[in-house]
C-alpha positions as CSV (number, residue, x, y, z in Angstrom):
1,M,15.4,-6.6,21.5
2,S,18.3,-4.3,21.9
3,M,18.4,-1.1,19.7
4,A,21.7,-2.7,18.1
5,R,19.6,-5.8,17.0
6,A,16.9,-3.5,15.7
7,Q,19.3,-1.7,13.6
8,Q,20.8,-4.8,12.3
9,L,17.6,-6.5,11.2
10,A,16.3,-3.2,9.7
11,A,19.6,-2.6,7.8
12,Y,19.2,-6.4,6.6
13,S,15.6,-5.7,5.4
14,L,16.7,-2.4,3.6
15,G,19.2,-4.3,1.8
16,E,16.8,-7.0,0.7
17,V,14.6,-4.4,-0.7
18,L,17.2,-2.7,-2.6
19,S,18.1,-6.0,-4.1
20,G,14.5,-6.3,-5.4
21,R,12.5,-8.1,-2.6
22,N,9.2,-6.9,-1.3
23,L,9.4,-5.4,2.2
24,S,6.4,-7.4,3.6
25,E,7.7,-10.7,2.4
26,V,11.2,-9.9,4.1
27,L,9.8,-8.7,7.3
28,T,7.5,-11.8,7.4
29,Q,10.5,-13.9,7.0
30,L,12.4,-12.1,9.7
31,I,9.8,-12.4,12.1
32,Q,9.4,-16.1,11.5
33,Q,13.2,-16.7,11.9
34,H,13.4,-14.7,15.2
35,S,10.8,-16.1,17.3
36,E,12.1,-14.2,20.4
37,L,11.0,-10.9,19.0
38,S,8.1,-9.3,21.3
39,P,5.1,-7.3,19.8
40,A,7.3,-4.0,20.6
41,D,10.4,-5.5,18.9
42,K,8.3,-6.3,15.9
43,G,6.8,-2.8,15.9
44,A,10.4,-1.2,16.1
45,L,11.7,-3.3,13.2
46,Q,8.7,-2.3,11.2
47,D,9.0,1.4,11.9
48,L,12.8,1.4,11.1
49,S,12.1,-0.5,7.8
50,H,9.1,1.4,6.5
51,G,10.6,4.7,7.8
52,S,14.0,4.4,6.2
53,L,12.3,3.5,2.9
54,R,9.8,6.5,3.2
55,Y,12.8,8.8,3.5
56,L,15.3,6.9,1.5
57,G,15.8,9.8,-1.0
58,L,16.9,12.1,1.6
59,L,18.8,9.4,3.8
60,Q,20.7,8.2,0.9
61,Q,21.7,11.7,-0.4
62,L,22.9,12.6,3.3
63,V,25.3,9.8,3.1
64,R,26.7,10.6,-0.2
65,K,27.1,14.2,0.8
66,M,29.2,13.2,4.0
67,T,31.3,10.4,2.4
68,K,33.9,11.1,-0.1
69,S,33.9,7.4,-1.2
70,F,30.7,5.5,-1.1
71,P,30.9,2.9,1.7
72,P,30.0,-0.8,0.9
73,N,26.4,-1.7,1.1
74,E,26.2,-3.2,4.5
75,I,27.7,0.1,6.0
76,N,25.5,2.2,3.9
77,H,22.3,0.5,5.0
78,L,23.4,0.6,8.6
79,L,24.1,4.5,8.1
80,I,20.5,4.9,6.6
81,I,19.0,3.3,9.4
82,A,20.9,5.2,12.0
83,L,20.4,8.6,10.2
84,Y,16.5,7.7,10.0
85,Q,16.6,7.2,13.8
86,L,18.4,10.5,14.4
87,N,16.2,12.6,12.4
88,F,12.8,10.8,12.5
89,S,12.6,9.0,15.8
90,R,12.6,9.7,19.4
91,N,15.4,7.4,20.1
92,A,18.2,8.8,22.4
93,T,20.9,10.2,20.0
94,H,23.8,8.9,22.0
95,A,22.3,5.5,22.1
96,V,21.7,5.3,18.3
97,V,25.3,6.4,17.6
98,N,26.7,4.0,20.0
99,E,24.7,1.0,18.7
100,A,25.5,1.9,15.2
101,V,29.3,2.1,15.9
102,N,29.1,-1.2,17.6
103,N,27.3,-2.7,14.8
104,A,29.9,-1.4,12.4
105,R,32.7,-3.0,14.5
106,Q,31.2,-6.5,13.5
107,I,31.3,-5.6,9.7
108,Y,34.4,-5.8,7.6
109,G,36.5,-6.5,10.7
110,G,35.6,-2.9,12.0
111,S,37.5,-0.9,9.2
112,Y,34.3,1.4,8.9
113,Q,33.7,2.0,12.6
114,K,35.4,5.3,12.7
115,L,33.7,6.4,9.5
116,V,30.2,5.6,11.0
117,N,31.1,7.4,14.3
118,A,32.3,10.4,12.4
119,L,29.6,10.6,10.1
120,L,26.7,10.2,12.6
121,R,28.4,12.9,15.0
122,R,28.8,15.3,12.2
123,F,25.2,14.8,11.2
124,L,24.1,15.8,14.8
125,R,26.4,18.9,14.7
126,E,25.4,20.1,11.3
127,R,21.8,18.7,10.8
128,E,20.1,21.8,9.8
129,T,22.6,22.8,7.1
130,L,23.0,19.3,5.8
131,I,19.3,18.7,5.5
132,T,18.8,22.3,3.7
133,T,21.4,21.7,1.3
134,T,20.5,18.1,0.5
135,N,16.8,19.0,0.1
136,K,17.8,21.1,-2.8
137,Q,17.9,18.0,-4.9
138,E,14.2,16.9,-5.8
139,E,15.0,13.1,-5.2
140,A,15.8,13.9,-1.6
141,R,13.0,16.5,-1.2
142,Y,10.2,14.3,-2.3
143,N,11.8,10.7,-1.4
144,L,11.1,9.6,-5.1
145,P,13.4,8.3,-7.8
146,A,14.2,10.9,-10.6
147,W,12.1,8.9,-13.3
148,W,9.1,8.8,-11.1
149,L,9.2,12.5,-10.5
150,N,9.6,13.0,-14.2
151,Y,6.8,10.8,-14.9
152,L,4.4,12.8,-12.6
153,K,5.4,16.0,-13.9
154,K,4.5,14.8,-17.5
155,H,1.3,13.1,-16.7
156,Y,0.2,15.4,-13.9
157,P,1.7,18.6,-14.4
158,Q,-0.9,20.6,-12.2
159,H,-0.8,18.0,-9.5
160,W,2.6,16.4,-9.4
161,H,3.9,18.3,-6.4
162,N,0.9,17.5,-4.2
163,I,1.0,13.9,-5.3
164,A,4.8,13.6,-4.5
165,T,4.2,15.3,-1.0
166,A,1.3,13.2,-0.2
167,M,3.2,10.0,-0.9
168,Q,5.7,10.8,1.8
169,Q,2.9,11.0,4.4
170,H,2.0,8.3,6.9
171,P,-1.3,6.7,5.8
172,P,-4.1,7.6,8.0
173,M,-6.4,4.7,9.5
174,T,-9.8,4.8,8.0
175,L,-12.8,2.8,8.7
176,R,-15.6,1.6,6.7
177,V,-18.8,1.3,8.8
178,N,-20.8,-1.8,8.2
179,R,-24.1,-0.1,6.6
180,R,-26.2,-3.3,7.5
181,V,-25.4,-2.5,11.1
182,T,-25.1,1.2,11.7
183,D,-23.6,4.5,10.1
184,A,-20.8,6.9,10.8
185,E,-22.6,9.2,13.1
186,Q,-23.7,6.3,15.4
187,Y,-20.4,4.7,15.2
188,L,-18.6,8.0,16.1
189,N,-20.5,8.0,19.3
190,E,-19.1,4.6,20.2
191,L,-15.6,5.9,19.4
192,V,-16.2,9.0,21.6
193,K,-17.4,6.6,24.4
194,A,-14.0,4.6,24.0
195,D,-12.0,8.0,24.0
196,I,-10.8,7.3,20.3
197,P,-10.7,10.7,18.4
198,A,-11.9,10.5,14.9
199,K,-13.9,12.3,12.3
200,I,-16.5,11.6,9.8
201,L,-15.6,11.4,6.1
202,D,-18.9,10.5,4.8
203,T,-22.0,8.5,5.8
204,H,-20.2,5.2,6.4
205,S,-16.7,6.4,6.6
206,I,-14.5,7.6,9.5
207,M,-10.9,8.6,9.9
208,L,-9.1,8.1,13.2
209,Q,-6.9,10.8,14.5
210,Q,-4.2,8.2,15.2
211,P,-3.9,4.5,14.3
212,I,-4.7,2.1,16.8
213,S,-4.9,-1.7,17.3
214,V,-8.0,-3.2,15.7
215,Q,-8.8,-5.0,18.8
216,K,-9.4,-1.5,20.4
217,L,-12.1,-0.8,17.8
218,P,-15.8,-1.1,19.3
219,G,-17.6,-3.9,17.5
220,F,-14.6,-4.8,15.2
221,A,-14.8,-8.4,16.1
222,D,-18.4,-8.5,15.3
223,G,-18.1,-6.9,12.0
224,Q,-19.4,-3.5,12.7
225,V,-16.6,-2.0,11.1
226,S,-13.7,-2.7,8.8
227,V,-10.2,-1.0,8.2
228,Q,-10.1,0.2,4.7
229,D,-8.6,3.1,2.8
230,Y,-11.0,6.0,1.9
231,G,-10.1,5.6,-1.9
232,A,-10.7,2.0,-1.8
233,Q,-14.0,2.6,-0.1
234,Q,-15.2,4.3,-3.4
235,A,-15.1,1.2,-5.6
236,I,-18.4,-0.5,-4.4
237,P,-20.5,2.7,-4.5
238,L,-19.5,3.0,-8.2
239,L,-20.4,-0.7,-8.9
240,N,-23.6,-0.2,-7.0
241,P,-24.5,-3.9,-6.4
242,Q,-28.3,-4.6,-6.3
243,N,-30.4,-7.2,-4.5
244,G,-30.5,-10.5,-6.1
245,E,-27.5,-9.9,-8.5
246,R,-24.6,-12.4,-9.3
247,I,-21.5,-10.5,-9.0
248,L,-17.9,-11.5,-9.6
249,D,-15.0,-10.3,-7.4
250,A,-11.9,-11.1,-9.5
251,C,-8.7,-11.0,-7.7
252,A,-10.5,-10.6,-4.4
253,A,-7.9,-10.9,-1.7
254,P,-7.5,-9.6,1.0
255,G,-11.5,-9.2,0.8
256,G,-12.0,-5.7,1.8
257,K,-14.1,-5.0,-1.3
258,T,-15.6,-8.4,-1.2
259,G,-17.1,-7.6,2.2
260,H,-18.2,-4.2,1.1
261,I,-20.1,-5.7,-1.7
262,L,-22.1,-8.0,0.6
263,E,-22.6,-5.1,3.1
264,W,-24.2,-3.0,0.2
265,A,-26.7,-5.5,-1.1
266,E,-28.3,-8.9,-0.8
267,C,-26.4,-10.6,-3.6
268,E,-24.5,-13.8,-4.6
269,V,-20.8,-13.2,-4.8
270,T,-18.0,-15.3,-6.4
271,A,-14.7,-14.3,-5.1
272,L,-11.6,-15.5,-6.9
273,D,-7.9,-15.2,-6.0
274,I,-4.9,-17.1,-7.4
275,D,-3.2,-17.2,-3.9
276,S,-4.7,-19.8,-1.4
277,Q,-3.2,-18.0,1.6
278,R,-4.4,-14.7,0.4
279,L,-7.9,-16.3,-0.2
280,Q,-8.0,-17.6,3.3
281,R,-7.9,-13.7,4.4
282,V,-10.9,-13.2,2.3
283,K,-12.6,-16.1,4.2
284,D,-11.5,-14.8,7.5
285,N,-12.9,-11.3,6.7
286,L,-16.2,-12.5,5.7
287,Q,-16.5,-14.7,8.6
288,R,-15.9,-11.6,10.9
289,L,-18.5,-9.8,8.8
290,Q,-21.0,-12.8,9.1
291,Q,-21.3,-12.9,5.2
292,Q,-20.7,-15.7,2.7
293,A,-19.3,-15.9,-0.8
294,Q,-18.3,-18.6,-3.1
295,L,-14.4,-18.8,-2.9
296,H,-12.4,-20.1,-5.7
297,C,-8.6,-20.4,-5.7
298,A,-8.0,-20.1,-9.6
299,D,-6.4,-17.7,-12.1
300,A,-9.2,-15.5,-13.1
301,K,-8.2,-15.4,-16.7
302,E,-8.2,-19.3,-17.0
303,L,-12.1,-19.7,-17.3
304,H,-12.0,-23.5,-17.8
305,S,-10.8,-23.8,-14.1
306,W,-13.6,-21.9,-12.5
307,Y,-16.3,-20.6,-14.7
308,D,-19.6,-22.5,-15.1
309,N,-21.0,-20.5,-18.1
310,N,-23.4,-18.6,-15.8
311,T,-23.0,-15.2,-16.6
312,F,-22.6,-12.2,-14.1
313,D,-24.6,-9.1,-13.6
314,A,-21.7,-7.3,-12.5
315,I,-17.9,-7.8,-12.2
316,L,-15.3,-6.1,-9.9
317,A,-12.1,-6.3,-11.8
318,D,-9.7,-5.2,-9.2
319,V,-6.7,-6.2,-11.5
320,P,-2.9,-6.7,-10.4
321,C,-0.9,-3.5,-10.9
322,T,2.2,-1.7,-10.0
323,A,0.4,-0.4,-6.8
324,S,1.9,3.0,-7.6
325,G,-1.0,4.6,-5.8
326,V,-0.3,3.1,-2.5
327,V,3.2,4.0,-1.6
328,K,2.4,5.6,1.5
329,R,1.3,2.2,3.0
330,H,4.1,0.4,1.1
331,P,7.3,2.7,0.6
332,D,9.3,0.0,-0.8
333,I,7.3,0.3,-4.0
334,K,9.0,3.6,-4.8
335,W,12.4,2.0,-4.9
336,L,11.2,-1.5,-6.5
337,R,9.4,-0.1,-9.5
338,Q,11.2,0.5,-12.7
339,P,10.1,2.9,-15.6
340,Q,8.7,0.0,-17.8
341,D,6.6,-1.7,-15.2
342,G,3.4,0.2,-15.9
343,Q,3.5,-1.0,-19.5
344,K,4.4,-4.6,-18.4
345,T,1.5,-4.9,-16.0
346,A,-0.9,-3.2,-18.4
347,L,-0.2,-6.1,-20.9
348,Q,-0.9,-8.6,-18.0
349,Q,-4.1,-6.8,-17.1
350,Q,-5.3,-6.9,-21.0
351,A,-5.7,-10.7,-21.1
352,L,-7.4,-10.8,-17.7
353,L,-9.9,-8.2,-18.7
354,D,-10.8,-9.7,-22.2
355,N,-11.5,-13.0,-20.4
356,L,-13.5,-11.5,-17.7
357,W,-15.4,-9.7,-20.1
358,L,-16.7,-13.1,-21.7
359,T,-18.4,-13.9,-18.2
360,L,-20.3,-10.8,-18.2
361,K,-24.0,-10.7,-19.3
362,S,-25.4,-8.4,-21.9
363,G,-26.8,-5.4,-20.1
364,G,-24.2,-6.3,-17.3
365,R,-21.3,-3.8,-16.0
366,M,-17.6,-4.3,-15.0
367,L,-15.7,-1.9,-12.8
368,L,-12.0,-1.8,-13.7
369,A,-10.1,-0.9,-10.5
370,T,-6.5,-0.3,-9.9
371,C,-4.5,1.1,-7.0
372,S,-2.2,2.8,-9.4
373,I,-1.7,6.3,-10.8
374,F,0.3,5.0,-13.8
375,V,-1.7,6.0,-17.0
376,E,-0.6,2.9,-18.8
377,E,-2.7,0.7,-16.3
378,N,-5.5,3.2,-16.2
379,Q,-6.6,5.7,-18.9
380,Q,-4.6,4.1,-21.7
381,Q,-5.7,0.5,-20.7
382,L,-9.5,1.7,-20.6
383,A,-9.0,3.3,-24.1
384,R,-7.6,0.0,-25.5
385,F,-10.3,-2.1,-23.9
386,L,-13.0,0.1,-25.6
387,T,-11.4,-0.2,-29.0
388,R,-11.2,-3.9,-28.8
389,H,-14.7,-4.5,-27.7
390,S,-17.5,-3.0,-29.7
391,D,-20.0,-4.0,-27.2
392,A,-18.3,-1.9,-24.3
393,R,-19.4,1.6,-23.3
394,E,-17.5,3.7,-20.7
395,R,-20.2,4.9,-18.2
396,L,-17.6,6.9,-15.9
397,S,-14.0,7.0,-15.0
398,R,-12.2,8.5,-12.2
399,V,-8.7,9.1,-11.0
400,L,-8.3,9.5,-7.4
401,L,-4.9,11.0,-6.4
402,P,-3.0,10.4,-3.3
403,N,-3.8,13.1,-0.6
404,S,-4.1,13.3,3.2
405,R,-7.3,11.1,3.3
406,Q,-6.7,8.5,0.9
407,D,-4.3,6.5,-1.4
408,G,-4.3,6.8,-5.3
409,F,-6.7,4.8,-7.4
410,F,-8.2,4.6,-10.7
411,Y,-12.0,3.4,-11.5
412,A,-13.8,3.0,-14.7
413,L,-17.3,1.6,-15.0
414,I,-18.0,-0.2,-18.5
415,D,-21.5,-1.3,-19.6
416,K,-21.8,-4.2,-21.7
417,I,-24.4,-3.3,-24.5
């Protein structure tokens, strides 16, 4: 794929996200429509799309700073992609400028071709000054919308700067070592033999120095190791499955935590998900780990469609949320979410949690889990749940903030008395 084509498709994907669509959805559609794309082409498209959204605050402000009248969307998106390439990629600068100008020639009869050429060349001449002055605006420096920054300052006054900084980083590739097979120390030796630099995070967790294809991981196909964020790996130790227990994994897809439950103990797992395609990923994951669970495609809160009145010893309630904790992996989330979304999803979670609670036996436990750092979905959700249910007791709750090792998560372990 030519650079011109990469720019075109990435600018299109950026426009789709800014009009409200999910990036992975857009990229999946583009890849299906363009069967001619090689693995390298797909990688380039992913990098341009993710990268431009990761640094959109800065890139958008740079365009505004250099244009007197704001150009139409298609030109604006093309400029953002080209500026991302010039500032954050190793692409040859002359090639980036030439291809962007050629692309501009095909839009609006070429009437913005000169503007694109002038703006990109000005950026190359004045890069340092432009970035320094643009970064004086917090939205550009932290690449977050102003409302999101204000939210972090209000709810995490001591940590907002570290959170906002971490959210701009590329996510590390972390591995969960299958405790039924080996441990981190032994698996690290396998990585050393394969010349893959990595370090141990704990007894069954390893962080790679650089992301690599899973096919290159020793024993991946045999289920020795899984790719899972370090923060997500904290869920199952908190739930602490025991041999012989019946455990429900509600909202199970893509199956990382389902597999972790079955690695942890000899137990009977029921895994639910509302989406049949995503449930297939759970099945594939379990197959690779050589584990089994009862899989149901159902809405977890509609008990009549899946529940057999046989109560569970433990429930993992990994409830749908805004995903505000995982923006390192999904930078489109920063620009798709709106200030009221945390409250909206909290209301949806409420009905789900209340229904799941009915399926838990007395003396059992439920782990409320989100990949969010919005308090409406987390601490406030927990407080409201405890108020509604007189037979619920909080054993522990924990906020994991995004940092260089992990994404952001919330966990609350609730006992049923």
